[in-house]
DOZAVO-460553 format. One line per 5 residues: number of its first residue (from 0); their letters; for each residue x, y, z of C-alpha. Coordinates in nm, 4 decimals. Each point is the difference from the previous one (the first is absolute). Layout:
NUM> a> X,Y,Z | ...
% end
This chain:
0> xxxxx> 8.2402,1.5472,13.9950 | -0.2343,0.2754,0.1062 | -0.3697,-0.0663,-0.0978 | -0.0957,0.1433,-0.3262 | -0.1192,0.3531,0.0187
5> xxxxx> 0.1308,0.0291,0.3534 | -0.1049,0.3007,0.1878 | 0.0834,0.0094,0.3721 | -0.3203,0.0523,0.1993 | -0.0726,0.3092,0.2006
10> xxxxx> 0.1088,-0.0321,0.3721 | -0.3545,0.0597,0.1088 | -0.1316,-0.2867,-0.2175 | 0.2817,-0.2522,0.1134 | -0.2216,-0.1997,0.2289
15> xxxxx> -0.2738,-0.0623,-0.2623 | 0.0089,-0.3622,-0.1182 | 0.0673,0.0652,-0.3657 | 0.2778,0.2628,0.0762 | 0.1629,-0.2209,0.2602
20> xxxxx> -0.0061,-0.2817,-0.2661 | 0.1783,0.2379,-0.2409 | 0.2718,0.0807,0.2535 | 0.0579,-0.3556,0.0946 | 0.0327,-0.1020,-0.3729
25> xxxxx> 0.2603,0.2675,-0.0560 | 0.2037,-0.1178,0.3035 | -0.0355,-0.3577,-0.1113 | 0.1377,0.0919,-0.3443 | 0.3139,0.1466,0.1680
30> xxxxx> 0.0538,-0.2903,0.2427 | -0.1177,0.1553,0.3106 | -0.3014,-0.2245,0.0479 | -0.0303,-0.3699,-0.0816 | -0.1030,-0.0309,-0.3684
35> xxxxx> -0.1695,-0.3301,0.0625 | -0.2809,0.1557,0.2138 | -0.3064,0.1867,-0.1190 | 0.0121,0.3742,0.0390 | -0.3753,-0.0102,0.0790
40> xxxxx> 0.0487,-0.1032,0.3549 | 0.2833,-0.2437,0.0358 | 0.2053,0.2230,0.2258 | -0.0111,0.1052,0.3619 | 0.0294,0.3612,0.1100
45> xxxxx> 0.3377,-0.0914,0.1384 | 0.1168,-0.1265,-0.3360 | -0.1319,0.3273,-0.1744 | 0.1942,0.2190,0.2517 | 0.3115,-0.2073,-0.0354
50> xxxxx> -0.0080,0.0211,-0.3803 | -0.0605,0.3779,0.0000 | 0.2883,0.0474,0.2541 | 0.2411,-0.1994,-0.2380 | -0.1054,0.2107,-0.2888
55> xxxxx> 0.0479,0.3142,0.1912 | 0.3473,-0.1046,0.1214 | 0.1143,-0.0937,-0.3414 | -0.1189,0.3182,-0.1593 | 0.1798,0.1937,0.2671
60> xxxxx> -0.2932,0.1679,0.1717 | 0.0893,0.1617,0.3379 | -0.3311,-0.1049,0.1666 | -0.0025,-0.3856,-0.0306 | -0.3359,-0.0433,0.1705
65> xxxxx> -0.1747,-0.2840,-0.1993 | -0.2911,0.2345,-0.0546 | -0.1192,0.0848,-0.3486 | 0.0629,0.3800,0.0065 | 0.0417,0.2682,-0.2626
70> xxxxx> 0.3682,-0.0379,-0.0371 | -0.0397,-0.3720,-0.0438 | -0.2761,0.0465,-0.2595 | 0.2264,0.2504,-0.1799 | 0.2912,-0.2585,0.0020
75> xxxxx> -0.2343,-0.2472,-0.1503 | -0.0731,0.2228,-0.2959 | 0.3684,0.0508,-0.0863 | 0.1551,-0.1332,-0.3242 | 0.1913,-0.3138,0.0988
80> xxxxx> 0.1160,-0.3443,-0.0662 | -0.2448,-0.2857,0.0686 | 0.2486,-0.2590,0.1147 | -0.0816,-0.1361,0.3489 | 0.2084,0.1417,0.2748
85> xxxxx> 0.0100,-0.3277,0.1803 | 0.2964,-0.0895,-0.2364 | -0.1018,-0.3050,-0.2116 | 0.3678,-0.0387,-0.0875 | 0.0552,-0.1613,0.3428
90> xxxxx> -0.2021,-0.2973,-0.1138 | 0.2864,-0.1233,-0.2157 | 0.2213,-0.2635,0.1574 | 0.2855,0.0805,-0.2314 | 0.0009,0.3670,0.0837
95> xxxxx> -0.1328,0.2925,-0.1941 | -0.0549,-0.0449,-0.3785 | 0.2737,0.1286,-0.2207 | 0.1467,-0.0295,-0.3508 | 0.2773,-0.2736,-0.0010
100> xxxxx> 0.1492,0.0944,-0.3262 | 0.2589,0.2428,-0.1417 | -0.2570,0.1977,-0.2106 | -0.3677,0.0746,-0.0041 | -0.1938,0.1346,-0.3068
105> xxxxx> -0.2975,0.2193,-0.0013 | -0.2444,0.1329,-0.2684 | -0.2644,0.2622,-0.0072 | -0.2948,-0.1584,-0.1815 | -0.2171,0.3016,-0.0898
110> xxxxx> -0.0424,0.3738,0.0658 | -0.2275,0.2025,0.2193 | -0.2628,0.2271,-0.1551 | 0.1563,0.2806,0.1965 | 0.3609,-0.0840,-0.0854
115> xxxxx> 0.1803,-0.1162,-0.3129 | 0.1820,-0.3237,-0.0368 | 0.3458,0.1533,-0.0094 | -0.0621,0.2444,0.2813 | -0.1409,-0.2835,0.2281
120> xxxxx> 0.2890,-0.2375,-0.0916 | 0.2607,0.2686,0.0694 | -0.1475,0.0720,0.3468 | 0.0045,-0.3785,0.0923 | 0.3571,-0.0295,-0.1240
125> xxxxx> 0.0981,0.2911,0.2261 | -0.1721,-0.1741,0.2946 | 0.1874,-0.3248,-0.0780 | 0.3201,0.2060,-0.0265 | -0.0407,0.1353,0.3448
130> xxxxx> -0.0199,-0.3366,0.1567 | 0.2822,-0.1340,-0.2080 | 0.2431,0.2595,0.1489 | 0.0134,-0.1914,0.3212 | 0.0632,-0.3693,-0.1153
135> xxxxx> 0.1952,-0.1757,-0.2635 | -0.2040,-0.3043,-0.0780 | -0.2434,-0.0747,-0.1293 | 0.0427,0.2510,-0.2798 | -0.3197,0.1663,-0.1086
140> xxxxx> -0.0585,0.0102,-0.3733 | -0.2792,0.0918,-0.2499 | -0.1008,-0.3207,-0.1958 | 0.0661,0.0180,-0.3841 | -0.2016,-0.3132,-0.0800
145> xxxxx> -0.3279,-0.1554,0.0964 | 0.1275,-0.1392,0.3374 | 0.0089,0.1954,0.3157 | 0.0185,-0.0576,0.3724 | -0.2011,0.3136,0.0959
150> xxxxx> -0.2922,0.0882,-0.2188 | -0.1328,0.3529,0.0566 | -0.3394,0.1234,-0.1002 | -0.2620,0.2780,0.0361 | -0.3366,-0.1585,0.0718
155> xxxxx> -0.3107,0.0603,0.2043 | -0.2859,-0.1685,0.1990 | -0.0030,-0.3728,-0.0470 | 0.2990,-0.0930,-0.2173 | 0.0458,-0.3818,0.0499
160> xxxxx> 0.2284,-0.0322,0.2889 | -0.2606,-0.0150,0.2686 | 0.0897,0.3492,0.1430 | -0.2328,0.2623,-0.1600 | 0.0837,0.3649,0.0313
165> xxxxx> -0.2303,0.2357,0.1964 | -0.0285,0.2858,-0.2322 | 0.1670,0.3615,0.0596 | 0.1981,0.0363,0.3224 | 0.0921,-0.2480,0.2802
170> xxxxx> 0.1718,-0.2969,-0.1693 | 0.2083,0.1468,-0.2839 | 0.1810,-0.3220,-0.1234 | 0.1092,-0.3409,0.1002 | 0.2950,-0.2140,-0.0352
175> xxxxx> 0.0764,-0.3711,0.0581 | 0.2986,-0.1413,0.1893 | 0.2662,-0.2149,-0.1588 | 0.0102,-0.3633,0.0042 | -0.0519,-0.2094,0.2123
180> xxxxx> -0.3543,0.0965,-0.0686 | -0.3397,-0.1574,0.0644 | -0.2921,0.1218,-0.1800 | 0.1348,0.3016,-0.1920 | 0.2055,0.0941,-0.3144
185> xxxxx> 0.3375,0.0647,0.1491 | 0.1286,0.3529,-0.0075 | -0.2687,0.1459,-0.2202 | -0.1233,0.3566,0.0411 | -0.3454,0.1472,-0.0816
190> xxxxx> -0.0768,0.3752,0.0081 | -0.3625,0.1069,0.0522 | -0.1047,0.1635,-0.3285 | -0.2727,0.2000,0.1993 | 0.2737,0.2192,0.1391
195> xxxxx> 0.1211,0.3047,-0.1885 | 0.3589,-0.0917,-0.0572 | 0.2695,0.2626,-0.0467 | 0.3706,-0.0746,-0.0608 | 0.0914,0.0956,0.3594
200> xxxxx> -0.2986,-0.1749,0.1559 | 0.0763,-0.3172,-0.1905 | 0.3665,-0.0068,0.0911 | -0.0777,0.0558,0.3686 | -0.2564,-0.2851,0.0111
205> xxxxx> 0.2192,-0.2224,-0.2104 | 0.2939,0.0496,0.2399 | -0.2180,-0.1464,0.2668 | -0.1414,-0.2860,-0.1960 | 0.3395,-0.1074,-0.1394
210> xxxxx> 0.1090,-0.0415,0.3671 | -0.2656,-0.2698,0.0337 | 0.0864,-0.1521,-0.3447 | 0.3566,-0.0316,0.1329 | -0.1238,-0.1685,0.3258
215> xxxxx> -0.0307,0.2765,0.2668 | -0.3073,0.0249,0.2172 | -0.1148,0.3164,0.1658 | 0.1845,0.2252,0.2441 | -0.1465,0.1799,0.2963
220> xxxxx> 0.2375,0.2790,-0.0602 | -0.2057,0.2855,-0.1523 | 0.3130,0.1375,-0.1656 | 0.0510,-0.3186,-0.1879 | -0.0933,-0.0668,-0.3606
225> xxxxx> -0.1553,-0.3256,0.1263 | -0.2328,0.1645,0.2441 | -0.3562,-0.1196,-0.0976 | -0.1464,0.3382,-0.0531 | 0.0954,0.2204,-0.3040
230> xxxxx> 0.2595,0.2541,0.1207 | 0.1265,0.1238,-0.3369 | 0.3572,-0.1240,0.0514 | 0.2182,-0.0112,-0.3083 | 0.3236,-0.1334,0.1601
235> xxxxx> 0.0795,-0.2830,0.2310 | 0.0402,0.0748,0.3588 | 0.2469,-0.1764,0.2508 | -0.2629,-0.2412,0.1087 | -0.0737,-0.1085,-0.3643
240> xxxxx> 0.3795,-0.0232,-0.0809 | 0.0782,-0.2028,0.3135 | -0.2846,-0.2437,-0.0813 | 0.0725,-0.0557,-0.3778 | 0.3773,-0.0453,0.0828
245> xxxxx> -0.0862,-0.2622,0.2534 | -0.2292,-0.1740,-0.2464 | 0.2531,0.0118,-0.2787 | 0.3568,0.0054,0.1404 | 0.2787,0.0321,-0.2489
250> xxxxx> 0.0661,-0.3506,-0.1128 | -0.0401,-0.2203,-0.3085 | -0.3581,-0.1303,-0.0567 | -0.1280,-0.2487,-0.2484 | -0.0476,-0.0109,-0.3747
255> xxxxx> -0.0478,0.3126,-0.1971 | -0.3373,-0.1129,-0.1338 | -0.2524,-0.2279,0.1575 | -0.3297,-0.0981,-0.1518 | -0.2845,0.1845,0.1525
260> xxxxx> -0.2163,-0.2100,0.2336 | -0.3432,0.0751,0.1530 | -0.0907,-0.2411,0.2871 | -0.3750,0.0324,0.0704 | -0.1539,-0.1048,0.3281
265> xxxxx> -0.2279,0.1385,0.2619 | 0.2183,-0.0421,0.3092 | 0.1482,0.3440,0.0418 | -0.0510,0.3380,-0.1787 | 0.3193,0.1679,-0.1109
270> xxxx> -0.1185,0.3197,-0.1543 | 0.0976,0.3553,0.0809 | -0.2171,0.2945,-0.0780 | 0.0383,0.3709,0.0319
% end
């Protein structure tokens, strides 16, 4: 995810060591630079330019120069998802993760200080219903007991999953992909309580996050719900529909209820953040 209290450096300051470190750390968090290297000085100028070019291209800037300019700085301040654009889903030998069962169950665990429990639950339910229009199985249902596949919470800063929120703006929420999963609670969604949630805002962000919980990665189509940056979409677009139907074609899946399983390891990160 973006560094905590992230503020994109001014263009005039971009070559200063501390500011360059911040830019590199941001690009590392989104998969544009190697996360195993130090942002202090582990990268060549060519690597810096290549990373910024990739970022500019995915965002859709007309001038893909590799230079940190004002339009690039502004793009780095936009509210967005923090999942790396290098598509960690490709690391699976078995294909992208998905729910191999006839029904998945979700539960909202708490309410936001800005939005009551029933209001929040209704918006999340509407977001699920929008996805459900376009595939038959798995059926998406609210859990009526203590067992759920997708746990949904409002939380903030450090909250126990290794992916602390960054305060107001930038990363709004994050979601984990379904099994097979290594290192994450499969399917779960967390919304940053530092944001000022309204019913419409929550439904729009939830629509994106639910795409990840169902198994979709980001799209480079700026019209798509699954575009990394928040675009206020309330309905799925053609790209989203085609991808979810490819992931869940209309055929019979497994059992109606599988016991939830979290497989923890450090091999690959499978978290999506908006």
